C-alpha positions as CSV (number, residue, x, y, z in Angstrom):
1,M,-6.5,-30.8,-27.3
2,S,-9.8,-32.0,-28.9
3,R,-8.0,-33.2,-32.1
4,E,-5.6,-35.3,-30.0
5,L,-8.5,-36.7,-28.0
6,V,-10.3,-37.8,-31.2
7,E,-7.0,-39.2,-32.6
8,Y,-6.6,-41.3,-29.4
9,V,-10.2,-42.6,-29.1
10,A,-11.3,-43.2,-32.7
11,P,-8.8,-46.0,-33.5
12,W,-10.0,-48.1,-30.5
13,L,-13.5,-48.2,-32.1
14,L,-12.5,-49.4,-35.6
15,D,-11.3,-52.5,-37.4
16,H,-8.9,-50.5,-39.6
17,P,-7.4,-48.0,-37.1
18,D,-4.5,-47.1,-39.4
19,E,-6.9,-45.5,-41.9
20,V,-8.2,-42.8,-39.6
21,A,-7.5,-39.4,-41.0
22,I,-8.5,-36.1,-39.3
23,E,-8.4,-32.8,-41.1
24,E,-8.8,-29.4,-39.4
25,I,-10.8,-26.8,-41.3
26,E,-11.7,-23.3,-40.2
27,G,-15.5,-23.1,-40.0
28,E,-18.0,-20.3,-39.5
29,R,-17.7,-17.8,-36.6
30,G,-14.2,-19.0,-35.8
31,A,-15.2,-22.6,-35.1
32,T,-12.8,-25.4,-36.0
33,V,-14.3,-28.3,-37.9
34,L,-12.6,-31.7,-37.5
35,E,-13.4,-33.9,-40.5
36,V,-12.8,-37.5,-39.7
37,S,-12.5,-40.0,-42.5
38,V,-12.3,-43.7,-41.9
39,H,-12.2,-47.0,-44.0
40,P,-15.5,-47.5,-45.7
41,E,-16.2,-50.7,-43.6
42,D,-15.8,-48.6,-40.4
43,V,-18.2,-45.8,-41.2
44,G,-21.1,-47.6,-39.4
45,K,-18.9,-48.4,-36.4
46,I,-17.8,-44.8,-36.0
47,I,-21.4,-43.5,-36.3
48,G,-22.9,-46.2,-34.0
49,R,-26.5,-47.2,-33.5
50,R,-28.7,-44.1,-34.0
51,G,-25.5,-42.0,-34.0
52,R,-24.7,-42.7,-30.4
53,I,-20.9,-43.1,-30.8
54,V,-20.4,-40.1,-33.0
55,G,-22.6,-38.1,-30.6
56,S,-20.4,-39.2,-27.8
57,L,-17.2,-38.2,-29.8
58,R,-18.8,-34.8,-30.5
59,A,-19.6,-34.3,-26.8
60,L,-16.0,-35.2,-25.9
61,A,-14.5,-32.9,-28.5
62,R,-16.8,-30.0,-27.5
63,A,-16.0,-30.4,-23.8
64,A,-12.2,-30.5,-24.6
65,S,-12.5,-27.4,-26.7
66,Q,-14.4,-25.5,-24.1
67,R,-11.5,-25.9,-21.7
68,E,-9.4,-24.1,-24.4
69,G,-12.1,-21.4,-25.0
70,T,-12.7,-22.5,-28.6
71,T,-15.5,-24.2,-30.5
72,V,-14.9,-27.5,-32.3
73,L,-17.4,-29.4,-34.5
74,L,-16.8,-33.0,-35.5
75,E,-18.0,-34.4,-38.9
76,I,-17.7,-37.9,-40.4
77,V,-16.6,-37.8,-44.1
78,D,-17.2,-40.6,-46.5
């Protein structure tokens, strides 16, 4: 659910929505890491001022994953 949420929200924030790629990786202690890569011009937009946008995306992903009983971490990859 959290991956679908990020796939839905992230393109609305960017100038190049077709270049959003999300990769799921198994992290430590059974956590799932969502690595989000975007067009180089959109990195600043997905992070936001002082990291507010990426912080909000992380909070949404964490809340969606808690409903499923899992742990999800969101990382922005260059």
